[in-house]
C-alpha positions as a Markdown table, in Angstrom:
| # | Residue | x | y | z |
|---|---|---|---|---|
| 1 | Met | 0.0 | 0.0 | 0.0 |
| 2 | Ala | 2.8 | 2.4 | 0.8 |
| 3 | Ser | 4.5 | 1.7 | -2.5 |
| 4 | His | 1.2 | 2.5 | -4.3 |
| 5 | Leu | 1.0 | 5.8 | -2.5 |
| 6 | Arg | 4.5 | 6.7 | -3.4 |
| 7 | Val | 3.8 | 6.0 | -7.1 |
| 8 | Leu | 0.6 | 8.0 | -7.0 |
| 9 | Cys | 2.4 | 11.0 | -5.4 |
| 10 | Ala | 5.2 | 10.8 | -8.0 |
| 11 | Leu | 2.6 | 10.9 | -10.8 |
| 12 | Cys | 0.8 | 13.8 | -9.2 |
| 13 | Gly | 4.1 | 15.7 | -8.8 |
| 14 | Phe | 5.0 | 15.1 | -12.4 |
| 15 | Gln | 1.6 | 16.4 | -13.6 |
| 16 | Val | 2.0 | 19.5 | -11.4 |
| 17 | Val | 5.4 | 20.2 | -12.9 |
| 18 | Ala | 4.2 | 19.6 | -16.4 |
| 19 | Ala | 1.2 | 21.8 | -15.9 |
| 20 | Thr | 3.4 | 24.6 | -14.5 |
| 21 | Ala | 5.8 | 24.3 | -17.4 |
| 22 | Ser | 2.9 | 24.4 | -19.8 |
| 23 | Leu | 1.4 | 27.5 | -18.2 |
| 24 | Arg | 4.8 | 29.3 | -18.4 |
| 25 | Leu | 5.4 | 28.4 | -22.0 |
| 26 | Gly | 1.8 | 29.4 | -22.9 |
| 27 | Ala | 2.3 | 32.7 | -21.2 |
| 28 | Arg | 5.5 | 33.3 | -23.0 |
| 29 | Tyr | 4.4 | 32.3 | -26.5 |
| 30 | Ser | 0.7 | 33.3 | -26.4 |
| 31 | Ser | 1.3 | 36.5 | -28.3 |
| 32 | Pro | 1.3 | 36.0 | -32.1 |
| 33 | Arg | 3.1 | 39.3 | -32.7 |
| 34 | Arg | 6.0 | 39.2 | -30.3 |
| 35 | Cys | 9.0 | 36.8 | -29.9 |
| 36 | Asp | 10.7 | 38.5 | -27.0 |
| 37 | Val | 10.9 | 35.2 | -25.0 |
| 38 | Asn | 14.3 | 34.4 | -23.6 |
| 39 | Ile | 14.6 | 30.9 | -24.8 |
| 40 | Gly | 17.6 | 29.4 | -23.1 |
| 41 | Glu | 17.8 | 32.6 | -21.1 |
| 42 | Val | 20.1 | 31.3 | -18.5 |
| 43 | Lys | 22.5 | 29.9 | -21.1 |
| 44 | Met | 22.5 | 33.2 | -23.0 |
| 45 | Glu | 23.3 | 35.3 | -20.0 |
| 46 | Lys | 26.3 | 33.2 | -19.1 |
| 47 | Glu | 27.6 | 33.2 | -22.6 |
| 48 | Lys | 28.7 | 36.8 | -23.2 |
| 49 | Ser | 30.2 | 37.9 | -26.5 |
| 50 | Pro | 34.0 | 38.7 | -26.3 |
| 51 | Leu | 34.4 | 42.4 | -27.2 |
| 52 | Leu | 37.6 | 42.2 | -29.3 |
| 53 | Gln | 36.8 | 38.9 | -30.9 |
| 54 | Ser | 33.4 | 40.2 | -31.9 |
| 55 | Ile | 35.1 | 42.4 | -34.6 |
| 56 | Ile | 35.7 | 39.2 | -36.6 |
| 57 | Leu | 32.8 | 37.0 | -35.3 |
| 58 | Cys | 30.2 | 39.6 | -36.4 |
| 59 | Phe | 30.7 | 38.7 | -40.0 |
| 60 | Asn | 29.1 | 35.3 | -39.3 |
| 61 | Pro | 25.3 | 35.4 | -39.0 |
| 62 | Asn | 25.4 | 32.6 | -36.5 |
| 63 | Phe | 27.2 | 34.9 | -34.1 |
| 64 | Tyr | 24.2 | 37.2 | -33.5 |
| 65 | Arg | 22.4 | 34.5 | -31.5 |
| 66 | Arg | 24.9 | 35.3 | -28.7 |
| 67 | Val | 24.2 | 39.1 | -28.6 |
| 68 | Leu | 20.5 | 39.2 | -29.4 |
| 69 | Arg | 19.4 | 39.2 | -25.7 |
| 70 | Gln | 22.4 | 40.7 | -24.0 |
| 71 | Ser | 22.3 | 44.0 | -22.2 |
| 72 | Gly | 22.1 | 47.1 | -24.4 |
| 73 | Trp | 24.9 | 48.7 | -22.4 |
| 74 | Arg | 27.2 | 45.9 | -23.5 |
| 75 | Ser | 26.3 | 46.5 | -27.2 |
| 76 | Phe | 26.9 | 50.2 | -26.7 |
| 77 | Leu | 30.3 | 49.4 | -25.1 |
| 78 | Tyr | 31.3 | 47.4 | -28.1 |
| 79 | Leu | 30.2 | 50.1 | -30.5 |
| 80 | Gly | 32.2 | 52.7 | -28.5 |
| 81 | Leu | 35.2 | 50.4 | -28.5 |
| 82 | Ile | 35.2 | 49.8 | -32.2 |
| 83 | Cys | 34.8 | 53.5 | -32.9 |
| 84 | Leu | 37.6 | 54.3 | -30.5 |
| 85 | Ile | 39.9 | 51.9 | -32.4 |
| 86 | Val | 39.0 | 53.3 | -35.8 |
| 87 | Tyr | 38.2 | 56.9 | -35.3 |
| 88 | Gly | 40.5 | 57.4 | -32.4 |
| 89 | Phe | 43.4 | 56.4 | -34.6 |
| 90 | Leu | 42.2 | 58.2 | -37.8 |
| 91 | Gly | 41.2 | 61.3 | -35.8 |
| 92 | Tyr | 44.6 | 61.5 | -34.2 |
| 93 | Arg | 46.4 | 61.1 | -37.6 |
| 94 | Phe | 44.1 | 63.8 | -39.1 |
| 95 | Ala | 44.5 | 66.2 | -36.2 |
| 96 | Thr | 48.3 | 65.7 | -36.3 |
| 97 | Ile | 48.5 | 66.4 | -40.0 |
| 98 | Val | 46.2 | 69.4 | -39.8 |
| 99 | Phe | 48.2 | 70.9 | -36.9 |
| 100 | Glu | 51.5 | 70.4 | -38.6 |
| 101 | Gln | 50.2 | 72.1 | -41.7 |
| 102 | Asp | 48.9 | 75.0 | -39.7 |
| 103 | Glu | 52.1 | 75.2 | -37.7 |
| 104 | Glu | 54.1 | 75.5 | -40.9 |
| 105 | Ser | 51.9 | 78.2 | -42.3 |
| 106 | Ile | 51.8 | 80.1 | -39.0 |
| 107 | Ser | 55.6 | 79.9 | -38.6 |
| 108 | Ala | 56.0 | 81.3 | -42.1 |
| 109 | Phe | 53.7 | 84.1 | -41.2 |
| 110 | Tyr | 55.7 | 85.0 | -38.1 |
| 111 | Glu | 58.9 | 84.9 | -40.1 |
| 112 | Arg | 57.7 | 87.6 | -42.6 |
| 113 | Ala | 55.5 | 89.6 | -40.2 |
| 114 | Leu | 57.8 | 90.0 | -37.2 |
| 115 | Pro | 61.0 | 92.2 | -37.2 |
| 116 | Asp | 64.2 | 91.0 | -35.6 |
| 117 | Phe | 64.1 | 91.9 | -31.9 |
| 118 | His | 64.1 | 90.1 | -28.5 |
| 119 | Phe | 62.2 | 89.6 | -25.3 |
| 120 | Asp | 64.5 | 90.3 | -22.4 |
| 121 | Asn | 63.4 | 90.1 | -18.7 |
| 122 | Gly | 59.7 | 90.8 | -19.5 |
| 123 | Glu | 60.3 | 93.6 | -22.0 |
| 124 | Ala | 60.6 | 94.0 | -25.8 |
| 125 | Asp | 63.9 | 95.6 | -26.8 |
| 126 | Tyr | 62.5 | 97.1 | -30.0 |
| 127 | Pro | 63.5 | 100.8 | -30.5 |
| 128 | Pro | 60.5 | 103.0 | -29.5 |
| 129 | Asp | 61.1 | 105.6 | -32.3 |
| 130 | Lys | 60.5 | 103.1 | -35.1 |
| 131 | Pro | 57.1 | 101.4 | -34.8 |
| 132 | His | 56.7 | 98.3 | -37.0 |
| 133 | Val | 53.4 | 97.8 | -38.8 |
| 134 | Tyr | 52.8 | 94.7 | -40.9 |
| 135 | Glu | 49.4 | 94.1 | -42.7 |
| 136 | Glu | 48.3 | 91.1 | -44.6 |
| 137 | Lys | 44.9 | 90.1 | -46.2 |
| 138 | Val | 43.9 | 86.5 | -45.4 |
| 139 | Glu | 41.3 | 84.5 | -47.3 |
| 140 | Glu | 38.9 | 82.6 | -45.1 |
| 141 | Lys | 35.6 | 80.8 | -45.5 |
| 142 | Asp | 33.6 | 83.9 | -44.4 |
| 143 | Gly | 35.5 | 86.3 | -46.6 |
| 144 | Glu | 38.7 | 88.3 | -46.7 |
| 145 | Lys | 40.2 | 89.5 | -43.4 |
| 146 | Leu | 42.9 | 92.1 | -42.6 |
| 147 | Val | 45.5 | 90.8 | -40.2 |
| 148 | Ala | 48.2 | 93.0 | -38.6 |
| 149 | Val | 51.3 | 92.6 | -36.5 |
| 150 | Ile | 52.4 | 95.8 | -34.8 |
| 151 | Val | 55.4 | 96.4 | -32.6 |
| 152 | Asp | 55.3 | 99.8 | -30.9 |
| 153 | Thr | 57.2 | 100.3 | -27.6 |
| 154 | Ser | 56.6 | 104.0 | -27.5 |
| 155 | Gly | 53.4 | 103.6 | -25.4 |
| 156 | Lys | 51.3 | 105.5 | -27.9 |
| 157 | Arg | 49.2 | 102.5 | -28.9 |
| 158 | Glu | 47.0 | 100.6 | -26.5 |
| 159 | Glu | 45.0 | 98.4 | -28.8 |
| 160 | Leu | 44.7 | 97.3 | -32.4 |
| 161 | Asp | 42.6 | 99.5 | -34.7 |
| 162 | Glu | 39.1 | 98.4 | -35.6 |
| 163 | Lys | 40.0 | 97.9 | -39.2 |
| 164 | Tyr | 42.0 | 94.8 | -38.2 |
| 165 | Gln | 40.0 | 91.7 | -37.8 |
| 166 | Ala | 42.9 | 89.8 | -36.1 |
| 167 | Gly | 46.5 | 90.3 | -35.2 |
| 168 | Tyr | 49.1 | 91.2 | -32.6 |
| 169 | Leu | 50.1 | 94.4 | -30.9 |
| 170 | Ile | 53.4 | 94.2 | -29.0 |
| 171 | Thr | 54.1 | 97.0 | -26.6 |
| 172 | Lys | 57.0 | 97.5 | -24.2 |
| 173 | Thr | 55.7 | 95.0 | -21.6 |
| 174 | Glu | 52.5 | 93.4 | -23.1 |
| 175 | Ile | 51.3 | 91.3 | -26.0 |
| 176 | Val | 47.8 | 92.2 | -27.2 |
| 177 | Thr | 46.2 | 89.4 | -29.2 |
| 178 | Lys | 43.0 | 90.0 | -31.3 |
| 179 | Gly | 41.2 | 86.8 | -32.3 |
| 180 | Ala | 39.0 | 86.1 | -35.3 |
| 181 | Ala | 35.9 | 87.1 | -33.3 |
| 182 | Gly | 37.3 | 90.5 | -32.6 |
| 183 | Arg | 38.1 | 90.0 | -28.9 |
| 184 | Glu | 41.3 | 91.2 | -27.5 |
| 185 | Arg | 43.5 | 89.4 | -24.8 |
| 186 | Arg | 46.3 | 91.1 | -23.0 |
| 187 | Glu | 49.2 | 89.2 | -21.6 |
| 188 | Ala | 52.4 | 90.4 | -20.0 |
| 189 | Ile | 55.6 | 89.5 | -21.8 |
| 190 | Pro | 57.1 | 86.5 | -19.8 |
| 191 | Lys | 60.3 | 87.1 | -17.9 |
| 192 | Thr | 63.1 | 84.8 | -19.2 |
| 193 | Ala | 66.6 | 84.1 | -17.9 |
| 194 | Lys | 68.1 | 85.2 | -21.2 |
| 195 | Lys | 67.2 | 87.0 | -24.4 |
| 196 | Val | 64.7 | 85.2 | -26.6 |
| 197 | Pro | 64.1 | 86.1 | -30.2 |
| 198 | Ala | 60.5 | 87.2 | -30.7 |
| 199 | Lys | 60.0 | 84.9 | -33.7 |
| 200 | Glu | 61.3 | 81.9 | -31.7 |
| 201 | Phe | 59.1 | 82.8 | -28.8 |
| 202 | Phe | 55.8 | 82.9 | -30.9 |
| 203 | Ile | 56.7 | 79.7 | -32.7 |
| 204 | Ser | 57.4 | 77.9 | -29.4 |
| 205 | Val | 54.0 | 79.0 | -28.1 |
| 206 | Ile | 52.3 | 77.4 | -31.1 |
| 207 | Arg | 54.3 | 74.1 | -30.6 |
| 208 | Glu | 53.4 | 74.0 | -26.9 |
| 209 | Gln | 49.7 | 74.0 | -27.9 |
| 210 | Lys | 50.1 | 70.9 | -30.1 |
| 211 | Pro | 49.3 | 68.2 | -27.6 |
| 212 | Arg | 46.1 | 69.8 | -26.3 |
| 213 | Ala | 44.9 | 70.8 | -29.8 |
| 214 | Val | 45.5 | 67.3 | -31.2 |
| 215 | Val | 43.7 | 65.6 | -28.2 |
| 216 | Thr | 40.8 | 68.0 | -28.5 |
| 217 | Met | 40.4 | 67.4 | -32.2 |
| 218 | Thr | 40.7 | 63.6 | -31.8 |
| 219 | Leu | 38.1 | 63.6 | -29.0 |
| 220 | Gln | 35.7 | 65.7 | -31.1 |
| 221 | Ala | 36.1 | 63.4 | -34.1 |
| 222 | Tyr | 35.5 | 60.3 | -31.9 |
| 223 | Leu | 32.4 | 61.7 | -30.2 |
| 224 | Phe | 31.0 | 62.9 | -33.6 |
| 225 | His | 31.3 | 59.4 | -35.1 |
| 226 | Val | 30.0 | 57.6 | -32.1 |
| 227 | Ile | 26.9 | 59.7 | -32.0 |
| 228 | Ala | 26.5 | 59.4 | -35.8 |
| 229 | Lys | 26.8 | 55.6 | -35.6 |
| 230 | Leu | 24.3 | 55.4 | -32.7 |
| 231 | Ile | 21.8 | 57.3 | -34.8 |
| 232 | Leu | 22.4 | 55.1 | -37.8 |
| 233 | Val | 22.0 | 51.9 | -35.8 |
| 234 | Ala | 18.8 | 53.2 | -34.2 |
| 235 | Leu | 17.3 | 54.2 | -37.5 |
| 236 | Val | 18.1 | 50.9 | -39.1 |
| 237 | Ser | 16.8 | 49.0 | -36.1 |
| 238 | Gly | 13.6 | 51.0 | -36.3 |
| 239 | Val | 13.2 | 50.3 | -40.0 |
| 240 | Leu | 13.8 | 46.6 | -39.5 |
| 241 | Leu | 11.3 | 46.5 | -36.7 |
| 242 | Leu | 8.6 | 48.2 | -38.8 |
| 243 | Ala | 9.4 | 45.8 | -41.7 |
| 244 | Asp | 8.9 | 42.8 | -39.4 |
| 245 | Lys | 5.5 | 43.9 | -38.1 |
| 246 | Gly | 3.6 | 41.7 | -40.5 |
| 247 | Lys | 5.5 | 38.6 | -39.5 |
| 248 | Ala | 4.3 | 35.9 | -37.1 |
| 249 | His | 6.9 | 36.8 | -34.5 |
| 250 | Thr | 8.8 | 40.1 | -33.9 |
| 251 | Tyr | 11.5 | 41.0 | -31.4 |
| 252 | Pro | 11.5 | 44.1 | -29.2 |
| 253 | Phe | 13.5 | 47.2 | -30.4 |
| 254 | Ala | 16.3 | 46.4 | -27.9 |
| 255 | Tyr | 17.1 | 43.1 | -29.7 |
| 256 | Tyr | 17.3 | 44.9 | -33.1 |
| 257 | Phe | 19.6 | 47.5 | -31.5 |
| 258 | Asn | 21.9 | 44.8 | -30.1 |
| 259 | Val | 22.2 | 43.2 | -33.5 |
| 260 | Gly | 22.8 | 46.5 | -35.2 |
| 261 | Cys | 25.6 | 47.6 | -32.9 |
| 262 | Tyr | 27.6 | 44.6 | -34.1 |
| 263 | Ala | 26.4 | 44.5 | -37.7 |
| 264 | Val | 27.6 | 48.1 | -38.2 |
| 265 | Thr | 31.2 | 46.9 | -37.7 |
| 266 | Pro | 32.1 | 46.7 | -41.5 |
| 267 | Phe | 30.8 | 50.2 | -42.0 |
| 268 | Val | 33.0 | 51.5 | -39.2 |
| 269 | Leu | 36.0 | 49.5 | -40.4 |
| 270 | Ser | 35.6 | 50.8 | -44.0 |
| 271 | Ala | 36.9 | 54.2 | -42.7 |
| 272 | Phe | 40.4 | 52.8 | -42.9 |
| 273 | Val | 39.8 | 52.1 | -46.6 |
| 274 | Arg | 38.4 | 55.6 | -47.3 |
| 275 | Trp | 41.4 | 57.1 | -45.5 |
| 276 | Gly | 43.7 | 55.8 | -48.2 |
| 277 | Leu | 41.4 | 56.6 | -51.1 |
| 278 | Arg | 42.0 | 59.7 | -53.1 |
| 279 | Ser | 39.1 | 59.4 | -55.5 |
| 280 | Ser | 35.7 | 60.7 | -54.5 |
| 281 | Ile | 34.0 | 58.0 | -56.6 |
| 282 | Ala | 35.9 | 55.3 | -54.8 |
| 283 | Asn | 34.8 | 56.8 | -51.5 |
| 284 | Trp | 31.2 | 56.7 | -52.4 |
| 285 | Val | 31.6 | 53.1 | -53.6 |
| 286 | Ser | 33.2 | 52.2 | -50.3 |
| 287 | Tyr | 30.3 | 53.9 | -48.5 |
| 288 | Gly | 27.7 | 52.0 | -50.5 |
| 289 | Val | 29.4 | 48.6 | -50.2 |
| 290 | Ser | 30.0 | 48.8 | -46.5 |
| 291 | Leu | 26.4 | 50.1 | -45.9 |
| 292 | Met | 25.0 | 47.1 | -47.9 |
| 293 | Leu | 27.1 | 44.8 | -45.9 |
| 294 | Phe | 25.8 | 46.3 | -42.7 |
| 295 | Leu | 22.2 | 45.8 | -43.7 |
| 296 | Ser | 22.9 | 42.3 | -45.0 |
| 297 | Leu | 24.5 | 41.2 | -41.7 |
| 298 | Ala | 21.7 | 42.7 | -39.6 |
| 299 | Val | 18.9 | 41.1 | -41.7 |
| 300 | Ser | 20.7 | 37.7 | -42.0 |
| 301 | Gly | 21.6 | 37.7 | -38.3 |
| 302 | Leu | 18.0 | 38.4 | -37.2 |
| 303 | Ala | 16.7 | 35.7 | -39.6 |
| 304 | Lys | 19.2 | 33.2 | -38.1 |
| 305 | Cys | 18.0 | 34.1 | -34.6 |
| 306 | Arg | 14.4 | 33.5 | -35.5 |
| 307 | Gln | 15.2 | 30.2 | -37.0 |
| 308 | Asp | 17.0 | 29.1 | -33.8 |
| 309 | Asp | 14.2 | 30.4 | -31.6 |
| 310 | Ala | 11.6 | 28.5 | -33.8 |
| 311 | Arg | 13.7 | 25.3 | -33.5 |
| 312 | Glu | 14.0 | 25.6 | -29.7 |
| 313 | Leu | 10.2 | 26.3 | -29.5 |
| 314 | Gln | 9.5 | 23.2 | -31.5 |
| 315 | Leu | 11.8 | 21.1 | -29.2 |
| 316 | Ala | 10.1 | 22.6 | -26.1 |
| 317 | Glu | 6.6 | 21.8 | -27.5 |
| 318 | Ala | 7.8 | 18.3 | -28.4 |
| 319 | Gln | 9.1 | 17.7 | -24.9 |
| 320 | Glu | 5.9 | 19.0 | -23.4 |
| 321 | Asp | 3.8 | 16.7 | -25.6 |
| 322 | Ala | 6.1 | 13.8 | -24.6 |
């Protein structure tokens, strides 16, 4: 009798477990328009995509199964990392080249605009009875500007004339700088242990600004491209979500975003190719090919995820029936 009771309890326990599992599966898959069920959720959370290896793995549609349901922050971290590798390097190279070109042109400007004199112990040793005035018209995007370099140690000049949009006024003890916006900045001539040629002083000031200028330009380029890629991924994710509305099962937007953050890798990497191209036509071809590859990987990756989910759903239903 006791053995019969144990068998009966075991059967009842099996039916309760089976009924509970059936209710859970029914609750998860009852919606015909959504497939946001975490099939194999525990396994997927434990199996995180390696960040650096994902640069290569993302070219395989089977890879997107691993990132479909991961945290959106991890996808954002990957996108930020790949942009840092590509645009950090290219931004630094571009900023260095631009600064070196500007440094060369500015140095040449100082060579022809400044007379030969020195800064000695916080003062300019230029003769006060011979003011030096150099004017030059500079072409810029917003038009032609008149730039001046004036050396006057007589004390008669306190500021640059209004007709000058930019330039320098060097007095006995001060350097007055007028920027492109028309604002003036006054600085005392620094005291040095020995005489320093004025031309050498101004060129050294430009060179000292190089690290900060390069880092600033690199950071600006990186932030611009990260934001641009986030917008691109979000737009493509939204379009794919709308395109899948008529299908039997759709994923939530976060899943599309996760796939897009990895599928955009070829588009990001193609910047290396465009950096070396000189032809505008080749650049546009590179843009088109990399964009098509991005869309292809996103679509094929999502399709593969749906196939795997459907297969696991069938297995779960078969096990339930059994």
